[in-house]
py3Dmol code that shows the C-alpha trace and the ligand (Angstrom):
import py3Dmol

protein = """\
ATOM      1  CA  MET A   1      29.296   2.205  37.895  1.00  0.00           C
ATOM      2  CA  ALA A   2      29.805  -1.571  37.566  1.00  0.00           C
ATOM      3  CA  GLU A   3      27.178  -2.165  40.258  1.00  0.00           C
ATOM      4  CA  MET A   4      24.746   0.157  38.549  1.00  0.00           C
ATOM      5  CA  HIS A   5      25.206  -1.771  35.301  1.00  0.00           C
ATOM      6  CA  ASP A   6      24.494  -5.049  37.142  1.00  0.00           C
ATOM      7  CA  GLN A   7      21.063  -3.804  38.146  1.00  0.00           C
ATOM      8  CA  LEU A   8      20.035  -2.837  34.658  1.00  0.00           C
ATOM      9  CA  ALA A   9      17.266  -4.439  32.655  1.00  0.00           C
ATOM     10  CA  ASP A  10      18.422  -6.328  29.555  1.00  0.00           C
ATOM     11  CA  TRP A  11      17.659  -3.535  27.114  1.00  0.00           C
ATOM     12  CA  GLN A  12      19.563  -1.014  29.206  1.00  0.00           C
ATOM     13  CA  ARG A  13      22.703  -3.115  28.868  1.00  0.00           C
ATOM     14  CA  ALA A  14      22.777  -2.390  25.146  1.00  0.00           C
ATOM     15  CA  SER A  15      25.543  -0.379  23.623  1.00  0.00           C
ATOM     16  CA  CYS A  16      24.966   2.232  20.986  1.00  0.00           C
ATOM     17  CA  TYR A  17      26.612   4.128  18.181  1.00  0.00           C
ATOM     18  CA  LEU A  18      26.301   7.896  18.431  1.00  0.00           C
ATOM     19  CA  ASN A  19      28.037  10.089  15.838  1.00  0.00           C
ATOM     20  CA  GLY A  20      30.877   7.650  15.252  1.00  0.00           C
ATOM     21  CA  GLU A  21      31.438   6.664  18.898  1.00  0.00           C
ATOM     22  CA  TRP A  22      30.392   3.459  20.655  1.00  0.00           C
ATOM     23  CA  SER A  23      29.263   3.584  24.284  1.00  0.00           C
ATOM     24  CA  ALA A  24      26.860   1.994  26.757  1.00  0.00           C
ATOM     25  CA  LEU A  25      23.328   3.088  25.906  1.00  0.00           C
ATOM     26  CA  ILE A  26      22.766   4.625  29.333  1.00  0.00           C
ATOM     27  CA  ASP A  27      25.937   6.698  29.011  1.00  0.00           C
ATOM     28  CA  ALA A  28      25.184   8.130  25.555  1.00  0.00           C
ATOM     29  CA  LYS A  29      24.163  11.805  25.563  1.00  0.00           C
ATOM     30  CA  VAL A  30      22.879  14.215  22.945  1.00  0.00           C
ATOM     31  CA  SER A  31      22.529  17.956  23.318  1.00  0.00           C
ATOM     32  CA  VAL A  32      19.189  19.373  24.481  1.00  0.00           C
ATOM     33  CA  LEU A  33      19.495  21.584  21.404  1.00  0.00           C
ATOM     34  CA  ASP A  34      19.378  18.578  19.098  1.00  0.00           C
ATOM     35  CA  ARG A  35      16.556  19.306  16.663  1.00  0.00           C
ATOM     36  CA  GLY A  36      15.302  15.772  17.193  1.00  0.00           C
ATOM     37  CA  PHE A  37      14.586  16.718  20.810  1.00  0.00           C
ATOM     38  CA  ILE A  38      13.351  20.260  20.130  1.00  0.00           C
ATOM     39  CA  PHE A  39      11.275  19.743  16.960  1.00  0.00           C
ATOM     40  CA  GLY A  40      11.066  15.987  16.341  1.00  0.00           C
ATOM     41  CA  ASP A  41      13.161  16.958  13.306  1.00  0.00           C
ATOM     42  CA  GLY A  42      14.457  13.533  12.392  1.00  0.00           C
ATOM     43  CA  VAL A  43      13.668  10.184  10.833  1.00  0.00           C
ATOM     44  CA  TYR A  44      14.183   6.590  11.935  1.00  0.00           C
ATOM     45  CA  GLU A  45      13.992   2.893  11.142  1.00  0.00           C
ATOM     46  CA  VAL A  46      13.286  -0.223  13.211  1.00  0.00           C
ATOM     47  CA  ILE A  47      14.741  -3.451  11.833  1.00  0.00           C
ATOM     48  CA  SER A  48      13.930  -6.854  13.283  1.00  0.00           C
ATOM     49  CA  VAL A  49      16.669  -9.439  13.724  1.00  0.00           C
ATOM     50  CA  ASP A  50      15.958 -13.130  14.201  1.00  0.00           C
ATOM     51  CA  THR A  51      18.022 -16.312  14.316  1.00  0.00           C
ATOM     52  CA  LEU A  52      16.832 -18.875  11.810  1.00  0.00           C
ATOM     53  CA  GLY A  53      18.675 -21.963  10.626  1.00  0.00           C
ATOM     54  CA  GLY A  54      21.595 -20.909  12.836  1.00  0.00           C
ATOM     55  CA  MET A  55      21.839 -17.536  11.049  1.00  0.00           C
ATOM     56  CA  ARG A  56      21.250 -14.321  12.954  1.00  0.00           C
ATOM     57  CA  ALA A  57      20.069 -11.823  10.389  1.00  0.00           C
ATOM     58  CA  PRO A  58      18.107  -8.601  10.010  1.00  0.00           C
ATOM     59  CA  PHE A  59      14.906  -8.943   7.977  1.00  0.00           C
ATOM     60  CA  ARG A  60      15.090  -7.006   4.709  1.00  0.00           C
ATOM     61  CA  ALA A  61      17.852  -4.626   5.773  1.00  0.00           C
ATOM     62  CA  VAL A  62      18.364  -3.124   2.308  1.00  0.00           C
ATOM     63  CA  PRO A  63      14.699  -2.055   1.883  1.00  0.00           C
ATOM     64  CA  HIS A  64      14.853  -0.488   5.366  1.00  0.00           C
ATOM     65  CA  PHE A  65      17.812   1.673   4.323  1.00  0.00           C
ATOM     66  CA  ALA A  66      16.138   2.517   1.008  1.00  0.00           C
ATOM     67  CA  ARG A  67      13.162   3.798   3.018  1.00  0.00           C
ATOM     68  CA  LEU A  68      15.502   5.698   5.343  1.00  0.00           C
ATOM     69  CA  GLN A  69      16.952   7.386   2.252  1.00  0.00           C
ATOM     70  CA  ARG A  70      13.447   8.339   1.056  1.00  0.00           C
ATOM     71  CA  SER A  71      12.563   9.747   4.489  1.00  0.00           C
ATOM     72  CA  LEU A  72      15.829  11.740   4.611  1.00  0.00           C
ATOM     73  CA  ASP A  73      15.240  13.085   1.093  1.00  0.00           C
ATOM     74  CA  ALA A  74      11.688  14.072   2.002  1.00  0.00           C
ATOM     75  CA  VAL A  75      12.874  16.197   4.950  1.00  0.00           C
ATOM     76  CA  ARG A  76      16.060  17.365   3.187  1.00  0.00           C
ATOM     77  CA  ILE A  77      18.619  15.865   5.572  1.00  0.00           C
ATOM     78  CA  GLU A  78      21.701  14.623   3.763  1.00  0.00           C
ATOM     79  CA  ASN A  79      22.284  10.927   4.366  1.00  0.00           C
ATOM     80  CA  PRO A  80      25.422  10.857   6.533  1.00  0.00           C
ATOM     81  CA  LEU A  81      26.311   7.267   5.527  1.00  0.00           C
ATOM     82  CA  GLY A  82      26.285   5.177   2.365  1.00  0.00           C
ATOM     83  CA  LEU A  83      24.347   1.912   2.078  1.00  0.00           C
ATOM     84  CA  GLU A  84      27.404  -0.283   2.714  1.00  0.00           C
ATOM     85  CA  GLU A  85      28.238   1.735   5.831  1.00  0.00           C
ATOM     86  CA  TRP A  86      24.678   1.354   7.098  1.00  0.00           C
ATOM     87  CA  LEU A  87      24.789  -2.395   6.479  1.00  0.00           C
ATOM     88  CA  ASP A  88      28.170  -2.682   8.235  1.00  0.00           C
ATOM     89  CA  LEU A  89      26.817  -0.724  11.179  1.00  0.00           C
ATOM     90  CA  THR A  90      23.756  -2.983  11.321  1.00  0.00           C
ATOM     91  CA  ALA A  91      25.974  -6.091  11.262  1.00  0.00           C
ATOM     92  CA  GLU A  92      28.163  -4.593  13.989  1.00  0.00           C
ATOM     93  CA  ILE A  93      25.363  -3.599  16.360  1.00  0.00           C
ATOM     94  CA  ILE A  94      23.910  -7.101  16.039  1.00  0.00           C
ATOM     95  CA  GLU A  95      27.302  -8.715  16.672  1.00  0.00           C
ATOM     96  CA  ARG A  96      27.950  -6.594  19.743  1.00  0.00           C
ATOM     97  CA  HIS A  97      24.891  -8.042  21.495  1.00  0.00           C
ATOM     98  CA  PRO A  98      24.145 -11.591  22.618  1.00  0.00           C
ATOM     99  CA  TRP A  99      20.424 -11.623  21.819  1.00  0.00           C
ATOM    100  CA  GLN A 100      19.099 -14.065  19.207  1.00  0.00           C
ATOM    101  CA  ARG A 101      16.187 -11.731  18.486  1.00  0.00           C
ATOM    102  CA  GLN A 102      16.756  -7.990  18.413  1.00  0.00           C
ATOM    103  CA  LEU A 103      15.116  -4.798  17.272  1.00  0.00           C
ATOM    104  CA  VAL A 104      17.724  -2.511  15.769  1.00  0.00           C
ATOM    105  CA  TYR A 105      16.841   1.171  16.028  1.00  0.00           C
ATOM    106  CA  VAL A 106      18.361   3.733  13.648  1.00  0.00           C
ATOM    107  CA  GLN A 107      17.734   7.475  13.974  1.00  0.00           C
ATOM    108  CA  VAL A 108      19.073  10.446  12.058  1.00  0.00           C
ATOM    109  CA  THR A 109      18.164  13.967  13.168  1.00  0.00           C
ATOM    110  CA  ARG A 110      19.044  17.274  11.517  1.00  0.00           C
ATOM    111  CA  GLY A 111      21.592  17.933  14.267  1.00  0.00           C
ATOM    112  CA  VAL A 112      22.337  20.488  16.974  1.00  0.00           C
ATOM    113  CA  ALA A 113      21.712  24.219  16.499  1.00  0.00           C
ATOM    114  CA  LYS A 114      20.260  27.285  18.197  1.00  0.00           C
ATOM    115  CA  ARG A 115      16.505  26.815  18.434  1.00  0.00           C
ATOM    116  CA  ASP A 116      14.988  28.345  15.328  1.00  0.00           C
ATOM    117  CA  HIS A 117      12.610  26.893  12.769  1.00  0.00           C
ATOM    118  CA  PRO A 118      14.579  27.315   9.511  1.00  0.00           C
ATOM    119  CA  PHE A 119      17.070  24.609   8.570  1.00  0.00           C
ATOM    120  CA  PRO A 120      20.411  25.621  10.120  1.00  0.00           C
ATOM    121  CA  VAL A 121      23.335  25.838   7.718  1.00  0.00           C
ATOM    122  CA  GLY A 122      26.528  23.834   8.159  1.00  0.00           C
ATOM    123  CA  ILE A 123      25.506  21.433  10.938  1.00  0.00           C
ATOM    124  CA  ARG A 124      26.063  17.683  10.968  1.00  0.00           C
ATOM    125  CA  PRO A 125      23.156  15.265  11.324  1.00  0.00           C
ATOM    126  CA  THR A 126      23.051  13.252  14.553  1.00  0.00           C
ATOM    127  CA  VAL A 127      23.349   9.514  13.872  1.00  0.00           C
ATOM    128  CA  PHE A 128      22.149   7.127  16.558  1.00  0.00           C
ATOM    129  CA  VAL A 129      21.964   3.342  16.315  1.00  0.00           C
ATOM    130  CA  THR A 130      21.103   0.914  19.079  1.00  0.00           C
ATOM    131  CA  THR A 131      19.369  -2.393  19.616  1.00  0.00           C
ATOM    132  CA  SER A 132      17.209  -4.118  22.202  1.00  0.00           C
ATOM    133  CA  PRO A 133      16.156  -7.693  22.882  1.00  0.00           C
ATOM    134  CA  TRP A 134      13.037  -8.632  20.910  1.00  0.00           C
ATOM    135  CA  PRO A 135      10.937 -11.084  22.912  1.00  0.00           C
ATOM    136  CA  PRO A 136       9.133 -13.788  20.903  1.00  0.00           C
ATOM    137  CA  ILE A 137       5.684 -12.730  19.686  1.00  0.00           C
ATOM    138  CA  PRO A 138       3.399 -14.162  22.407  1.00  0.00           C
ATOM    139  CA  ALA A 139       2.006 -17.516  21.222  1.00  0.00           C
ATOM    140  CA  GLU A 140      -1.379 -16.446  22.559  1.00  0.00           C
ATOM    141  CA  GLN A 141      -1.456 -13.478  20.157  1.00  0.00           C
ATOM    142  CA  ILE A 142      -0.626 -15.751  17.223  1.00  0.00           C
ATOM    143  CA  GLU A 143      -3.160 -18.423  18.195  1.00  0.00           C
ATOM    144  CA  ARG A 144      -6.013 -16.286  19.522  1.00  0.00           C
ATOM    145  CA  GLY A 145      -5.466 -13.068  17.557  1.00  0.00           C
ATOM    146  CA  VAL A 146      -5.738  -9.503  18.870  1.00  0.00           C
ATOM    147  CA  ASP A 147      -8.485  -6.933  19.356  1.00  0.00           C
ATOM    148  CA  ALA A 148      -8.524  -3.554  17.619  1.00  0.00           C
ATOM    149  CA  VAL A 149     -10.577  -0.376  17.643  1.00  0.00           C
ATOM    150  CA  THR A 150     -11.106   2.218  14.925  1.00  0.00           C
ATOM    151  CA  HIS A 151     -10.466   5.958  15.120  1.00  0.00           C
ATOM    152  CA  ALA A 152     -10.338   8.894  12.722  1.00  0.00           C
ATOM    153  CA  ASP A 153      -6.815   9.384  11.406  1.00  0.00           C
ATOM    154  CA  GLU A 154      -5.937  12.803  12.802  1.00  0.00           C
ATOM    155  CA  ARG A 155      -2.278  12.805  11.834  1.00  0.00           C
ATOM    156  CA  TRP A 156      -0.521  15.034   9.310  1.00  0.00           C
ATOM    157  CA  LEU A 157      -0.435  14.371   5.574  1.00  0.00           C
ATOM    158  CA  HIS A 158       3.120  13.039   5.294  1.00  0.00           C
ATOM    159  CA  CYS A 159       2.672   9.723   7.048  1.00  0.00           C
ATOM    160  CA  ASP A 160       4.874   8.117   4.366  1.00  0.00           C
ATOM    161  CA  ILE A 161       7.887   9.804   6.018  1.00  0.00           C
ATOM    162  CA  LYS A 162       9.121   7.697   8.930  1.00  0.00           C
ATOM    163  CA  SER A 163       9.470  10.760  11.105  1.00  0.00           C
ATOM    164  CA  THR A 164      10.376  10.764  14.795  1.00  0.00           C
ATOM    165  CA  SER A 165       7.455  13.216  15.272  1.00  0.00           C
ATOM    166  CA  LEU A 166       5.185  10.406  16.400  1.00  0.00           C
ATOM    167  CA  LEU A 167       2.814  12.180  18.778  1.00  0.00           C
ATOM    168  CA  GLY A 168      -0.232  11.385  16.620  1.00  0.00           C
ATOM    169  CA  ASN A 169       0.744   7.703  16.521  1.00  0.00           C
ATOM    170  CA  VAL A 170       1.490   7.635  20.249  1.00  0.00           C
ATOM    171  CA  LEU A 171      -1.969   9.049  21.032  1.00  0.00           C
ATOM    172  CA  MET A 172      -3.595   6.487  18.739  1.00  0.00           C
ATOM    173  CA  LYS A 173      -1.703   3.611  20.364  1.00  0.00           C
ATOM    174  CA  GLN A 174      -2.727   4.838  23.810  1.00  0.00           C
ATOM    175  CA  TYR A 175      -6.333   5.071  22.577  1.00  0.00           C
ATOM    176  CA  ALA A 176      -6.213   1.334  21.814  1.00  0.00           C
ATOM    177  CA  ILE A 177      -4.759   0.540  25.225  1.00  0.00           C
ATOM    178  CA  ASP A 178      -7.346   2.713  26.978  1.00  0.00           C
ATOM    179  CA  GLN A 179     -10.062   0.727  25.157  1.00  0.00           C
ATOM    180  CA  GLY A 180      -8.520  -2.585  26.237  1.00  0.00           C
ATOM    181  CA  ALA A 181      -7.418  -3.275  22.648  1.00  0.00           C
ATOM    182  CA  SER A 182      -4.099  -3.998  21.009  1.00  0.00           C
ATOM    183  CA  GLU A 183      -4.157  -1.624  18.031  1.00  0.00           C
ATOM    184  CA  THR A 184      -6.064   1.335  16.609  1.00  0.00           C
ATOM    185  CA  VAL A 185      -7.039   1.028  12.961  1.00  0.00           C
ATOM    186  CA  MET A 186      -7.248   4.501  11.456  1.00  0.00           C
ATOM    187  CA  LEU A 187      -9.721   5.824   8.906  1.00  0.00           C
ATOM    188  CA  ARG A 188      -9.473   8.997   6.837  1.00  0.00           C
ATOM    189  CA  ASP A 189     -12.446  10.249   4.818  1.00  0.00           C
ATOM    190  CA  GLY A 190     -14.112   6.856   5.143  1.00  0.00           C
ATOM    191  CA  PHE A 191     -11.089   4.846   3.993  1.00  0.00           C
ATOM    192  CA  LEU A 192      -8.550   2.690   5.829  1.00  0.00           C
ATOM    193  CA  THR A 193      -5.108   4.181   6.254  1.00  0.00           C
ATOM    194  CA  GLU A 194      -3.088   2.060   8.736  1.00  0.00           C
ATOM    195  CA  GLY A 195      -2.654   1.112  12.375  1.00  0.00           C
ATOM    196  CA  SER A 196      -0.941   3.327  14.964  1.00  0.00           C
ATOM    197  CA  SER A 197       2.290   1.398  14.364  1.00  0.00           C
ATOM    198  CA  THR A 198       1.283  -1.285  11.864  1.00  0.00           C
ATOM    199  CA  ASN A 199      -0.025  -1.741   8.323  1.00  0.00           C
ATOM    200  CA  ILE A 200      -3.443  -3.314   7.912  1.00  0.00           C
ATOM    201  CA  SER A 201      -4.649  -5.814   5.298  1.00  0.00           C
ATOM    202  CA  VAL A 202      -8.219  -6.963   4.658  1.00  0.00           C
ATOM    203  CA  ILE A 203      -9.025 -10.446   3.363  1.00  0.00           C
ATOM    204  CA  LYS A 204     -12.247 -11.231   1.521  1.00  0.00           C
ATOM    205  CA  ASP A 205     -13.056 -14.331  -0.559  1.00  0.00           C
ATOM    206  CA  GLY A 206      -9.412 -15.428  -0.550  1.00  0.00           C
ATOM    207  CA  VAL A 207      -8.075 -12.076  -1.782  1.00  0.00           C
ATOM    208  CA  ILE A 208      -5.662  -9.999   0.327  1.00  0.00           C
ATOM    209  CA  ALA A 209      -6.179  -6.243  -0.076  1.00  0.00           C
ATOM    210  CA  THR A 210      -3.969  -3.421   1.234  1.00  0.00           C
ATOM    211  CA  PRO A 211      -4.302   0.337   0.784  1.00  0.00           C
ATOM    212  CA  PRO A 212      -2.087   1.981  -1.859  1.00  0.00           C
ATOM    213  CA  LYS A 213       1.186   3.651  -0.842  1.00  0.00           C
ATOM    214  CA  THR A 214       0.116   7.255  -0.648  1.00  0.00           C
ATOM    215  CA  SER A 215       1.384  10.011   1.639  1.00  0.00           C
ATOM    216  CA  GLN A 216      -1.335   8.934   4.113  1.00  0.00           C
ATOM    217  CA  LEU A 217       0.486   5.866   5.388  1.00  0.00           C
ATOM    218  CA  LEU A 218       3.903   4.365   5.946  1.00  0.00           C
ATOM    219  CA  PRO A 219       5.106   2.069   3.153  1.00  0.00           C
ATOM    220  CA  GLY A 220       5.795  -0.871   5.460  1.00  0.00           C
ATOM    221  CA  ILE A 221       8.663  -3.269   4.898  1.00  0.00           C
ATOM    222  CA  THR A 222       6.709  -6.146   6.451  1.00  0.00           C
ATOM    223  CA  VAL A 223       3.576  -5.625   4.367  1.00  0.00           C
ATOM    224  CA  ASP A 224       5.773  -5.573   1.247  1.00  0.00           C
ATOM    225  CA  GLY A 225       7.470  -8.758   2.411  1.00  0.00           C
ATOM    226  CA  ILE A 226       4.081 -10.382   2.898  1.00  0.00           C
ATOM    227  CA  ALA A 227       2.968  -9.328  -0.595  1.00  0.00           C
ATOM    228  CA  GLN A 228       6.115 -10.826  -2.088  1.00  0.00           C
ATOM    229  CA  ILE A 229       5.806 -14.065  -0.105  1.00  0.00           C
ATOM    230  CA  ALA A 230       2.095 -14.318  -0.985  1.00  0.00           C
ATOM    231  CA  GLY A 231       3.090 -13.911  -4.651  1.00  0.00           C
ATOM    232  CA  GLN A 232       5.577 -16.756  -4.378  1.00  0.00           C
ATOM    233  CA  HIS A 233       2.672 -18.937  -3.221  1.00  0.00           C
ATOM    234  CA  GLY A 234       0.420 -17.944  -6.092  1.00  0.00           C
ATOM    235  CA  LEU A 235      -1.651 -15.333  -4.255  1.00  0.00           C
ATOM    236  CA  THR A 236      -1.874 -11.769  -5.444  1.00  0.00           C
ATOM    237  CA  VAL A 237      -2.333  -8.763  -3.236  1.00  0.00           C
ATOM    238  CA  ASP A 238      -4.922  -6.295  -4.403  1.00  0.00           C
ATOM    239  CA  VAL A 239      -3.549  -2.792  -3.737  1.00  0.00           C
ATOM    240  CA  ARG A 240      -6.524  -0.444  -3.691  1.00  0.00           C
ATOM    241  CA  PRO A 241      -8.396   2.005  -1.464  1.00  0.00           C
ATOM    242  CA  ILE A 242     -10.323   0.093   1.223  1.00  0.00           C
ATOM    243  CA  ALA A 243     -13.607   1.579   2.429  1.00  0.00           C
ATOM    244  CA  ALA A 244     -14.450   1.508   6.152  1.00  0.00           C
ATOM    245  CA  ARG A 245     -17.422  -0.715   5.338  1.00  0.00           C
ATOM    246  CA  GLU A 246     -15.084  -3.428   4.020  1.00  0.00           C
ATOM    247  CA  LEU A 247     -13.559  -3.814   7.472  1.00  0.00           C
ATOM    248  CA  LYS A 248     -17.003  -4.828   8.760  1.00  0.00           C
ATOM    249  CA  GLU A 249     -17.509  -7.288   5.898  1.00  0.00           C
ATOM    250  CA  ALA A 250     -13.992  -8.780   5.932  1.00  0.00           C
ATOM    251  CA  ASP A 251     -13.365 -12.511   6.371  1.00  0.00           C
ATOM    252  CA  GLU A 252     -10.056 -11.687   8.053  1.00  0.00           C
ATOM    253  CA  ILE A 253      -8.102  -8.568   9.015  1.00  0.00           C
ATOM    254  CA  TRP A 254      -4.336  -8.645   9.588  1.00  0.00           C
ATOM    255  CA  LEU A 255      -1.900  -6.231  11.110  1.00  0.00           C
ATOM    256  CA  CYS A 256       1.819  -6.378  10.471  1.00  0.00           C
ATOM    257  CA  SER A 257       5.030  -4.568  11.356  1.00  0.00           C
ATOM    258  CA  SER A 258       8.673  -5.301  12.008  1.00  0.00           C
ATOM    259  CA  GLY A 259       8.083  -5.692  15.734  1.00  0.00           C
ATOM    260  CA  ARG A 260       4.787  -7.586  15.676  1.00  0.00           C
ATOM    261  CA  GLU A 261       5.291  -9.538  12.459  1.00  0.00           C
ATOM    262  CA  LEU A 262       1.852 -10.769  11.333  1.00  0.00           C
ATOM    263  CA  LEU A 263      -1.166 -10.989  13.622  1.00  0.00           C
ATOM    264  CA  ALA A 264      -4.867 -11.529  13.001  1.00  0.00           C
ATOM    265  CA  ILE A 265      -7.264  -8.864  14.248  1.00  0.00           C
ATOM    266  CA  VAL A 266     -10.184 -10.916  15.555  1.00  0.00           C
ATOM    267  CA  SER A 267     -12.404  -8.158  16.881  1.00  0.00           C
ATOM    268  CA  LEU A 268     -12.916  -4.598  15.724  1.00  0.00           C
ATOM    269  CA  ASP A 269     -14.762  -2.115  17.952  1.00  0.00           C
ATOM    270  CA  GLY A 270     -16.016  -5.095  19.955  1.00  0.00           C
ATOM    271  CA  ALA A 271     -17.531  -6.954  16.957  1.00  0.00           C
ATOM    272  CA  ALA A 272     -16.055 -10.302  15.904  1.00  0.00           C
ATOM    273  CA  VAL A 273     -14.216 -10.253  12.575  1.00  0.00           C
ATOM    274  CA  GLY A 274     -15.352 -12.789   9.956  1.00  0.00           C
ATOM    275  CA  SER A 275     -18.346 -15.063   9.851  1.00  0.00           C
ATOM    276  CA  GLY A 276     -19.275 -18.686  10.492  1.00  0.00           C
ATOM    277  CA  ALA A 277     -17.066 -21.056  12.435  1.00  0.00           C
ATOM    278  CA  GLU A 278     -13.976 -18.875  11.932  1.00  0.00           C
ATOM    279  CA  SER A 279     -15.635 -15.735  13.305  1.00  0.00           C
ATOM    280  CA  GLY A 280     -13.560 -14.074  16.040  1.00  0.00           C
ATOM    281  CA  LYS A 281     -10.579 -16.391  15.403  1.00  0.00           C
ATOM    282  CA  PRO A 282      -7.485 -16.148  13.221  1.00  0.00           C
ATOM    283  CA  GLY A 283      -8.683 -17.413   9.835  1.00  0.00           C
ATOM    284  CA  PRO A 284      -7.250 -20.088   7.527  1.00  0.00           C
ATOM    285  CA  MET A 285      -5.511 -17.534   5.289  1.00  0.00           C
ATOM    286  CA  TYR A 286      -3.764 -16.067   8.336  1.00  0.00           C
ATOM    287  CA  ARG A 287      -2.568 -19.434   9.552  1.00  0.00           C
ATOM    288  CA  ARG A 288      -1.112 -20.263   6.137  1.00  0.00           C
ATOM    289  CA  MET A 289       0.428 -16.829   5.644  1.00  0.00           C
ATOM    290  CA  HIS A 290       1.985 -16.882   9.090  1.00  0.00           C
ATOM    291  CA  GLN A 291       3.795 -20.131   8.239  1.00  0.00           C
ATOM    292  CA  TRP A 292       4.904 -18.862   4.844  1.00  0.00           C
ATOM    293  CA  PHE A 293       6.185 -15.696   6.490  1.00  0.00           C
ATOM    294  CA  GLN A 294       8.463 -17.691   8.801  1.00  0.00           C
ATOM    295  CA  GLN A 295       9.813 -19.546   5.746  1.00  0.00           C
ATOM    296  CA  GLY A 296      10.244 -16.188   3.968  1.00  0.00           C
ATOM    297  CA  LYS A 297      12.316 -14.915   6.898  1.00  0.00           C
ATOM    298  CA  LEU A 298      14.593 -17.934   6.593  1.00  0.00           C
ATOM    299  CA  ASP A 299      15.080 -17.277   2.850  1.00  0.00           C
ATOM    300  CA  ASP A 300      15.895 -13.663   3.678  1.00  0.00           C
ATOM    301  CA  ALA A 301      18.381 -14.713   6.387  1.00  0.00           C
ATOM    302  CA  ARG A 302      20.158 -16.935   3.820  1.00  0.00           C
ATOM    303  CA  SER A 303      20.539 -14.065   1.397  1.00  0.00           C
ATOM    304  CA  TRP A 304      21.811 -11.737   4.173  1.00  0.00           C
ATOM    305  CA  ALA A 305      24.407 -14.369   5.177  1.00  0.00           C
ATOM    306  CA  ALA A 306      25.477 -14.784   1.526  1.00  0.00           C
ATOM    307  CA  GLN A 307      25.743 -10.993   1.052  1.00  0.00           C
ATOM    308  CA  ARG A 308      27.819 -10.594   4.221  1.00  0.00           C
ATOM    309  CA  ASP A 309      30.131 -13.459   3.193  1.00  0.00           C
ATOM    310  CA  ALA A 310      30.656 -11.846  -0.220  1.00  0.00           C
ATOM    311  CA  HIS A 311      31.246  -8.493   1.482  1.00  0.00           C
ATOM    312  CA  GLN A 312      33.828  -9.989   3.876  1.00  0.00           C
ATOM    313  CA  GLY A 313      35.530 -11.694   0.923  1.00  0.00           C
ATOM    314  CA  ARG A 314      35.734  -8.389  -0.988  1.00  0.00           C
ATOM    315  CA  ARG A 315      37.113  -6.641   2.085  1.00  0.00           C
ATOM    316  CA  GLN A 316      39.789  -9.308   2.695  1.00  0.00           C
ATOM    317  CA  THR A 317      40.854  -9.174  -0.968  1.00  0.00           C
ATOM    318  CA  PHE A 318      41.035  -5.385  -0.726  1.00  0.00           C
ATOM    319  CA  GLU A 319      43.101  -5.524   2.484  1.00  0.00           C
ATOM    320  CA  ARG A 320      45.490  -8.102   0.974  1.00  0.00           C
ATOM    321  CA  THR A 321      46.060  -6.040  -2.163  1.00  0.00           C
ATOM    322  CA  ALA A 322      46.115  -2.616  -0.473  1.00  0.00           C
TER     323      ALA A 322
END
"""
ligand_1 = """\
16
LIG
N 2.774 2.009 9.962
C 3.280 2.692 11.001
C 2.648 3.983 11.394
C 4.399 2.215 11.689
O 4.911 2.894 12.730
C 4.961 0.970 11.292
C 6.129 0.408 11.983
O 6.585 0.887 12.980
C 4.386 0.290 10.217
C 3.310 0.840 9.565
C 4.974 -1.018 9.753
O 6.186 -0.791 9.094
P 7.337 -1.884 9.034
O 6.699 -3.122 8.493
O 8.320 -1.323 8.094
O 7.849 -2.077 10.412
"""
view = py3Dmol.view(width=600, height=400)
view.addModel(protein, "pdb")
view.setStyle({"model": 0}, {"cartoon": {"style": "trace"}})
view.addModel(ligand_1, "xyz")
view.setStyle({"model": 1}, {"stick": {}})
view.zoomTo()
view.show()
């Protein structure tokens, strides 16, 4: 077994938490009757972790668990853990691994039962948490930008639920790859929804616009972070429906997500984004926002460190007085 572990790729060396037990990721097993496996009957979160100013911290952990709660409520799975327990688990999975940058993965499924569509009664949700190393975003993608293609959004009408039923998104991501692009930007009824695994913003005349949070797209933690950071720098984000035509007329288009942070889309369906000297390159707004975002991550890391210190202090006081 030890030899087998030696030959593993970095991510396979991770450990994981499965229903209260810690084990090596490759040794963890769930039943084939788990409804996550059978029906995609589960929800998840992906939380990025970076080390900034000597602090290793998840980005916006509390909003991630608030969204997990909303997803669980939407599919009527009872949240098996409270917020503090989720935050402790997040801190623990990070601590158990040496990587400076990680992507923490959290999944809750309805649990194990005989295969049948109705919600089973009296079963426990399956809770799975793991992490993997998160390589730096390639400098080339930041400096040169990425290419994207458009496609009709053919997914279901509850894209606001972060469901593990991701077949529609998987097919859209593969569509991009098959076209030699990095992301598929989806359109429904002539309006922008989102990318296959990212939120999309359109920049015109110095104004950042993003589509409203409807059931047609995932309310992204990163796009919210960007809106907040933009606000701190005196920019407002215009939240409104964005017509397909506006993508063609945009000065800049951005994609963002926990795993990819913020990248400029520099070509869409083979046509350069933007006009003039900046056409087909990451624009000036992107370059500024990208810098501000890194600063915003540092601010967030400071508040995570302060929250954890306060939490530890409360725990020690409790243990002393108990
Ligand atoms: N939209 C979709 C469909 C996604 O899968 C993701 C992330 O995986 C996002 C948007 C971005 O969300 P977040 O910023 O919370 O990672």
